[in-house]
Structure formats: C-alpha cells, structure tokens
N, C-alpha and C positions, 0 to 999 in steps of 0.2 A: 529475440527482437535485436535488430542491429542498431548501434549508435556509432556513427562514423565521426572520428575527431576532426576532420576537416570541416564536416557540417556543423559541428558544435562551435568551432572557431569562427565560422561565418555568421552565425546566428547569436552568439553569446551576449553581444552588446544590446540586442533588442529584447532580451528576456526581462520579465518583471521580477521583483524581488520574490524570492522563494519558489520561482517557477522552475520546474524540473522537466528535463528532456527525457522523453520515453523511447521514440523511434525517429530515425533520421534517414533521408535518402536524397540522391542527387540525380538529375537526368543524365543519361549516357551521353557521351561526347560523339559517339558514332552509332548509327542505326536508326530505324524508323522512330520519328518523334523526339530524337535526341538533339542536343545542340552543342556543337563544338566550341563555341566562343562564350555563349551566354546561357549555360545550363541553370535550370531552376532548382534550388534547394528546398526540400520539404522537411519540416520538423514538427513532430507531434510531441506536445507537452502535456502536462497534467491540467492544462486550463484551456488550450486552443490549438488550432492547426495554423502553422506559420508557413507561408510561401515566400521565399526570397527569389525575386525575379531580377536577373541581371539583364541590363541593356547597355547600349553604345559600347559594344565590345568589352563588356564586363566592368566599365568604369563607373556606372551608375547602378544602384541597386534600389529596387522598389519592394517594400515588405507589405504582404497582405496577411491579415489577421482574421481568422474564421472561428467564431465560437462554435463548440460542439453542439450547442442547443439549436444552432440554425441548420445543422446537416440533417436532412430527411433520410437520405439513403447512400449507401456506397457500393460500388461494384467494381470488379476487375476483368479486364480484357487482357488475355495472354497471348502475345504473338509468337512468331518463331524466333525472333531475336530480341524483341523488347515488350514490355508490357505498359498498360495504362490503366490508371485508377480514375474513376468517375464519381464525383460527389454532386448529389442534388441538393442545393442550398436554397432556403427560402428567406426572403426578406434581406437579401444581401446583394450588394452591387459592387464590382471590382473597379478600382481607380485605374484610370488610362486605358489606352487601347490594348495593352499586352497583358491586362488582368486575367484572372482565372476564369471569370465568367464573361461571355461575350454579351453585348447589349441585348436585352430581351430574352435572354436565356436563364434557365435555373439549374442547369447541370453543366459542370465544368470538367475538363479533362486534364490530368497530369500525365503526360506522355513520356515516352523514352526511357522508362525505368526498368531496371533489372527485374526479373520475375520474383525473385525472393524478396527484393524491397518492396515491390508493388503489393505482393500478398501480405507482408508484414504491416505496411501502412493500412491496408483495407480491413485486416483482421482486428487491428487496435481500434480503429474508428468504429467499426461494427459492434465491438464489445462495449465501447463507451456509450454510443447512442442506444444500445439495448440494455443500458444500465448494469452490465456485467462488471464493469470498471468504474467506480465513483470517481467523479472528477471535482476539483476544487472550484471555489468561486473565483469567476474571472475579474470582478471588480476589486481593485485593491482594498477599498474600504471594507467591502464585505469579507474579503480575505481576512482583513484584521479582526473583524468581528468573529469569524469562524474560528481562527487561531486563538482568540480570547476564550471562546467557548471551550475549545480543546484544553487550553491551559487550565481553566477553571475545573473542568472534569477531571484532568489529571491530578490537580491538587486534591480534589475531593476523594479520587481513588486512593491517593497516598495517605491521606488522612484516615480513610476507612481500614486501609491495610494496616496502618500503625495501631489504630484502635483494636483491630482483630488480634494482631500479635500480642498486644498488651493483655487482652483478655485471656488468650491462650497461656501466656506466661504466668498470670495470675492463678489460672486454674491449676497449672502444674505445681505452682508453689503451694496452694492450698492442699492438693493431694499429698505432697510430701509432708506437710505439717500434720496432716491427719494420720499418716503412717507413723510418723514419730510419736504421736500422742498414743496410737495404738500400742506401739512397742514399749513406751513408758508405762502404759496401763498393765501390760502383760508382766513387765518387770516388777510391778508393785504387787502382782499376784504370786510372786515368788519365782519368776523366771520360766513360766510355763506357757504353753498355747494348747488349746483344746481343739481336737479333731471335729469338723463339722459333720463328718460322716458317721462316726461311731461314738464321739464324745469322749474319747481317751484323752488323758493328759500326757503332753508331750514336752520335751525340753525346748526352751524358746528358740534354740539355734537349729532345731530340726527342720528338715524340708518335707519329710514324709512321715506319716503316722506309724508309731511303732507296733500298733495293734493291726490295723486293716491295710496299711500301706498307701492310703489316699494322700494326695498332695495337701500340705497344710497351706491354709490361707492366712497370710500374715498382714 
C-alpha cells in the first residue's frame, strides 16, 4: 500500500494525536475525473478517511473527515486511463457544494485516481469495514481510555512475565540444590553411586555402570 510523501505533508497538520497514515492517493492532474489545479488528496488513517479538497486555484483547502463506521460499502470502477472509488455512506453530509456527497445522495465518488491507488484505497477500506483490520477509537477521549487499557494490560503482562521468570529461576535453583544434596549424600556413602538397572556399586565419578553399562543417574 502506497504512502506518498507529498500527501503526508499536505495532511499532516490535520491529524489527531497518535493518528497514523495507512494509505494515500491524489487525483491525477490529467485524464478523466482528474483536476489540473485543484486535485483532491485522499488519506486513510487508522481512525478515519480524510478528503482534502482544494478550491480557488488551490489557495483554499476544505477537509472532510469520514469515520469508517459510517461507510456501508466501497467499490472501484477502473477506466482506460483513470479509476474511481465509490463510497456509500450513511448518516453523513458533506460541507459545501464541492463536498464528497452531493445533496440527497448517499454514494460519493473519488474520481481521477491511478488504478493502483484506487485499488489500494478500496482494498483497505473494504478490509476495515469487514473487520479484517481493527481500527482505533476516533474520539480522542475514547482513544485515551483505550490507550490506558492497553498500558494497563501491558503492565500486567510484564508483571506476569516477571513472575513466571522468577518461578522458573527458583525451580532451577531448587533442582540444583537437590542435585548438590544428592551428591553430598553419595559422598557420605563412601563416594559411590548405585546402578538403578542392576544395583551394582560404581564410583561416584562414573557415568556408566561397570557391570551392565547402563547410564548412571546422578
């Protein structure tokens, strides 16, 4: 998925805190549906769809913000030179006459896109509205609550991990102490170890039984 630096620079000042850009595209300047002087920039973030509409020879910029939760469907129409992305949006109205949605309509068109950009935009939106890609809360307060929950969960995970590591270390320590005790016990018996297979007495430093050849358990 493409992220163009010129699109990032154009939209950067409109981003919320912790908002991350996922896909960007800008209308072609030449071709059907394109705009030579006032091309629209489309930016998909982890929270919403942003449309930066340029007007008055590009000197004025109008921003439209569409939550993913309002998008009912998305489709692409690929032409010979350029492509269009259509979004069906419920409960949303565009500001001004040059907005994304015309009065009384629920489906708007983003025209004049390169085919690869149109497909990337439509694919990402489709995956979001199909819940294949989780999106973050669009409300800053809700975002803070979500982030707080994540931080608390992370802290708990770290605590659990630390506890688990401590238990493992203690278990290894106890095992080592048990082995040392067994070794001392064998030493007290005269420095011998008995084979668990045949019962023969072997030197404490032996690894295999001198009688049956079985590996000695220490």
